[in-house]
C-alpha positions, 0 to 999 in steps of 0.5 A: 500500500503506497500510503501505509506505514507499518507501526506497532500499537505503541507507535501507531497510537503515538502517530495518531495522537500527534506525539510523533510525525514522519516528514516527507523525507521519511524522518521521524520527529517527536513533539518538542514537549515530549522530547523534554519530558522526563519519565523513564526508560520506556519514554526514552527508548520507546518514543524519544529515541526515535527522534531524527531516525529515518523510517525503514523503507521497503526494498521495492521503491513502489511500496514506499509511503507517498511523499504527498500523503506524508506532507499532508499528515506532517503539516497537521503534526506541525500545526498541533505540536 
């Protein structure tokens, strides 16, 4: 599916809640207030540690998430951050 991103339930919920976003260049961003929050290892390794990382893309270029869909969703993430 060209507009899909495979996520585990934790990251799916964080994506839906605009805690993390994915740029049109396939880089994960975590909301600034979440990055500065201090809560323990689950937050550090489960969410904060992904900030700035590129998502793993499928080997077949045709299966990559479409940039225009990511741009739309990322714009919403930035407005709500």
